[in-house]
N, C-alpha and C positions, 0 to 999 in steps of 0.2 A: 629553644629553637628560634632560628632567625625568622622574622616576621614575613619575609618574602617567600618562605616555604609553606606558609599556612594554606594557600590555595591548593598546593599539591596534597597536603594532609587532608583537606576536605574531600578530595577525590578518593584517597586511600580509605578513609573511614566510610565513604559512601559505598564503595565496592565491598567492604567487609560486611556492611549491613545487608547488602543485596545477597551476598553469599550465605548469610545467615537466614535468608528467606523473608526478610522484611519487605513488604511491597514498595515499589519504586517511589510512589507518591509520598509515603510516610518516611522513607529513607531520606529523600531530598529535604523534606520539612524538618526532620529531626536534626540533620547536620546543620541546616541553616539556623535553627533556634539555638543550638548549643554554641556554635561559633559566635553568633551575634551577641548572645547573652554574656558569655564569659570574656569576650574581648571588648565589648562596647557598653555593656550594662543593660538593665531591663528596658530602657527606652528604645533600644535598637530592635525590640520585638515588633515595633510598628512595621518593619520590613515585611513580615508575613501578612499583616493586614493589608498593606499596599499591594502586595502580590495578588491576594485574593480579590481585592476590589478591581485591579487591572484586568484580571481574568473574567470576572462577571460583567464588566463594563464594556466588553468587546462584542459589538453587534454581529460581526461576521461569524463568530464562533457558533452562533445559533444554527448555522448551516449544518454543523456536524450531527446533532441529534436528528435533524430532519432527513439527512441522507441515510443515516443508520436505520431510521424507521422505515424509509422507503425500501431499503434492502431486505429487511425482515418481512415486510408485507409481500414483496415479490417472491421471496423464497417460500413462504408458507402457502402461497396461492398457486404453486406449481408452475410458475412462469419459466423457471429453469428447465423443468422437464419438457415443456413444450418446445423451447428453443433447441434443446438437445435432440429432440425427435426430428426436427426439421433438418438439421445438419447431418444427423445420422442417415436419413433417407437419401440425402444428396451425395453422401460420400461414395456410394456405389463400389466400383471396382478398384478404387484408389487404395494402394497399399499404405497402411497407416491412417486410413480414413477416419477411424474412430478416435484415434489420438489427435488428429488434426481437428476433428469436430469438437473435441474437448477444449482445445486451445481457442478455437473460434467462439464457442459458446462462452468460455471464460472472458474473452475480450468483450463480447456483447453484454454479458452480465456486469462487467466492470463499468460499462457505459451507462447502465441503468441503475446501478446501486453505489459503486465505489467502495464497497465494504468487502475486505478479503475473506472474512469468515463465511459470508454468504456464498461466495464463489467456490471456495474449497469444499465446504460441506455439501453444497448442492451438487457439484461435479462428482464428489466422492460417493454420494448416495446413488447417483444416476449413471454417470459415465464409467466409473471404475468397474462395476459388475459386468457391464457390457463388454468392455475390453478384455477382462479376464475370461469371460464366457467364450469369446471368439479366439482365444489362444494367444493373446498378446503377451509379450514378455512382461513379467510382473514389475520390474523396475521401470520399464518404459511407461506402463499404465499409471503407476504411482507418480512418476515424475511429471507426466502430462497433466494430471489433476493438480499437482502442486503449482506447476508453471502457469497453467490456464487460470487457476483460481486466484493467483496473486496479481494478475494483470490489472485488477481493480485499483492497485496501488498507483499505477501510472495513468490509466485511461480515466478521464474525468467522468463523473464527479468524484474525485479521489478525496477522501476525508483528510488524508495526510497532507495533501497539497493545500487544503484549506488551512490546516494547522500551520504549515510552513509559511503561507502567506500572512497569517496573523502574527507570527513571530518576527518575520523579517520585513514586512511591508511591501514585499514584491507582489506585483499584480496577480491576483488569483486567476483572473481571466487569461493572462499571458501564460501562467503555469498550465492551465487547462488546455489551451491551444497547443502548446508544445508537448504536453503529456499525451494528447490524443494522437499526434503523429508518432511520438516516441513509443507509445504502447502498441500501435499497429506495427511499427518497425520491429519491436521485440517479438511480437507474435509471429511475424514473418520469419525471423531468425529461428524460432522454435520449429516452425513448420518445415523450413528447409532441412533442419537437423533430422526431423522425423522422416521426411521423404528420402533422405540419403541413407538412413539406417534401414528403411524398408527396401530400398533398391539393393543394398549390399547383402541383406539377409531377409528374404521374403517371409521366413517363419517368425521373424522378430516382431513384426506387426503386419499380419496378413490383411488382405482385402475382405470385404463381406462375402459370405458364400452366396451363390446364385439364387438360392431360394429366399434369401432375405432382401435382395435387391428389388426395388419397386419401379414401376413405369414412370415415364416423364409426367404423365397426367397426375399420378399420385404425388409426385414431388411438388408439382405446382399447387395442388390442393393443400399440401402440408404447410405451405408458406404462410397461411393465415395465422399460424402460431407465433409469428414474429411481427405481425402488423402493429399490434398495440404497443409492445415494447419498443418497436422502431419509432413510433410516433412519440413515445415518452422521451426517447433519446433526443429527438429533434427539438422537442419543447424545452428540455432542461439545458442541453448544450447550446442550442441555437439562441435561446434567450440571453445566455451569458455572453457568448462570443460576439453577438451582434449589439451588445450593450443595452438590450431591452430590459434586462433584469440584473440585479446584483446576485452574487452567489447565494445569499440567504433567501432572496425571493425565488430564485430558480429551484432551490431545495424545497421550498414550500410547494411550488408547482409539482415537483417530483413526488413528494409525499402524497399530495392529493391525487396525482395521476396513478400512483400505485394502488390506492384505494379504489379508484374508478376501474382499473383493470381487474382487480379482485371481484368487484361487483359484476362486471361484464362476463367474467368467467363463472359467476355464481358459486364461487368458492370462498368468499369473504364471510367469516362468521365472527361473532362477538368474542369467541375464544381466541381467534387469530389476532383480532384487534387488541385484546387485553394482553396477550403474551408478547406481542410486538412492542407495545408500550412499555411493559415491564423490562424486557430485555434491552430496549433502547435506553431506558433510564439507568439501568445497571452499567452499560458500556459508557454512556455519556458522563456519568458520575465519576467513573475511573479517569476519563480524560480530563474532567474539570479539576479533580484533586491533583492529578499529575501536573497540570498547568500551574496551579497554585504553588506546589512544592518546588517546581523548576524555576518559577519566577523568583521565589525567595532565595533559592540556591544561587541563581545567577546574580542577584543583587549583592549578596554577601561575598560571593566569589570576586565580583568586580570591585567591591569596596576594599577588599584585601589586596588589590593589585593583580588579581589573577589574569585579567584580560591583557594587561600590560606585559606580564610575564610571558604569556603565550605569544603575544605579538613580537616580543623581542627574540624569542626562540625561533619563530618563523622567519623573521627578517634576516637573521644571521645563519640560516640553514644553507648549506652548500647546494648548488643545483638550481637556485633561483625559484621563481614562482611555480614552475611546473613541478619541482620537487616538493614544494609545500602542498600543492594540490594533490600529488600522489600520496604523500604521507597522511593528509587529511582523509583521503578516500579509504586508505587502509585502516585508519583509526575508526572511521564510521563503520566499516565492514566488521571489525573486531567487536565493536560495541553491539552490533546486530546479532552476534552470537549469544548475547546474554540479556539484552534489553529489548523491549517491544518498541516498534518504530516511533510511536508517539512520544515516548520518553526520550528517545534519541534526539528528536526534533527540538524538544524543549531544553534538553541538556547541552547538546553539542552545537546546534546552529548559532545561538547567540555569541558563541566564542569563536567559531571557525569562520563563518561567512563574512563578518566585517573585515577580517584580516585578508581573505582572498579578494574581496571587493576592492580593498585598497591596493591590491596588486594588479588591478586593471582587468580582472575577469568580469565578464558580463553577469550581473546579479541574477537575471532570468535564466541564463544558461547554467549558472551554478545551481540554481534551484532544481532544474531539470536533471542535471547530472547527479545531484545529491539524492533525488528521489529514485533514480536508477539504482544507485548503490544501496539505498535504503530498502529497495525491494528484496535484495538478497537477504536482508534481516529476517524476512518471513520464512526463508528456506534454510538458513544456516544452522546446522547443529551446533550446540546441543539444545538450544532453547527457542528455535524459530517457531513462531506461533502456528504457522501453517502445518508444520510437522505434527503438532498435537491435534489440530483441527482434523487432519486426515486420519490420524490414529483413532480418534473418537468415532469415526463413521466407517472405517475400513473393516473387512471381515476379521474374525478373531484369529485366523491363522497368519495374519500379517503383523509382524512385530515392529517395534520402533526402529530397530537396526536396519531392516529392509527399507523403511521409509527414509532414514538418514542417507543410505547409499543411493537411493533413487534421486535424491535432490542434487547430487554432486554435478552430473552433466549439465543440468539447467542453471546451476550457480555459475559454472564456467561460461555458459552462453551469455548470461547476464553481464559477467565481467568483460567478455568480448564486445558486447554491445556498448558498454561504457567506453572502452578504448576506441571504438569506431566513432562515437559521437564526439570524442575528444578531438580526433583528427578531422572529422567532418561535422562541425557543429551546426551547419545549415540543415542537416537532417531533421533536427528538432526545432530549429529556430525559424524556418521559412514561413510557417503558418502564423506565428505571432507577429512577424514582420509584415506579412501580407495584410493581416487584419489591423495592424497598428496597435497591438495590445501589449503593454508592458515593455516596449522597446523604444 
């Protein structure tokens, strides 16, 4: 085989291992070890050691387990339930009010945790039964939970944006600023869709019955449920966007703040602290091993001329830079059907983003657009993680096929949002420019 085809062979073997059920981290490492050993000899195995050291020596990555820990504490101390109760009471006579409440709570939860699993599971346990109880269409109910729960991918503090910033060197503060606006914009797109469906078919997502609507005084009283989470959002995001704290320091503030909220609510127990630590360690370990494997894979891929091969293909592609961008977006979308988003960041970003940057695309805008597309990875059948999170907490009579079907309209809305920010990039770029972060 010609040596220039080895990079393509690496990807082929990688996908065969994934299809066989080998975890992504170990698939990446195995391919890297095999190619480096047989092509360059035993001394080349130092690549894996260098990749591990580079991952462990990255200070910013400490923010990931801290944000994950914060999310687990907030989920286990019923903060999600309190926020949903507030929006639920304020929805009143609005058609689709409960679905809109699910989207809004998902956005708020994304701003205080940044972990998709916490959002989808929390909304699935609290919001889904309420919508089904009040006669909402099943697909609309499931789709609203999926869409709202995944907003944590965009709305900071997003752990995937932290990983993206670590891999590319793009300002995490700039990504957070653009992601905040982008996440609110996407939530707005979801809400418009729900309102239109409610207007066209009132039975599709009805308003609350009169006996469950509460007085204005009761609505005001319910607002106390979002005071502490609101303060936590201001502390975490405000400290980063104003340059007072680094993402890692802000994550530490967030983790401490989540513990404080649990104490104030008198729901923080040693069991919650222990289980949150254990689950955080489990998720963070997966991220760490994936980083090591992807670092080794990228080094071997580059050493075999893979980056040059991809760059040459891109530069000679008809249609110019916009066609390269479109093909890259489709490639990321397809990867999202089979791989978890963190793995896609480690695998695809080091190859694609440098090429697009050389084509004069703004690196920060690319990061935001990439994360918009990456969010569809959580919803895309057959292996979108959010689909399985929801299946795990949904009633037994809801099968995975129904969940797959419910995701389709919201995937299309996400693709529409990507197209809009392509033609109107100022939608997501105005806040980073105003704050002077990353631009």
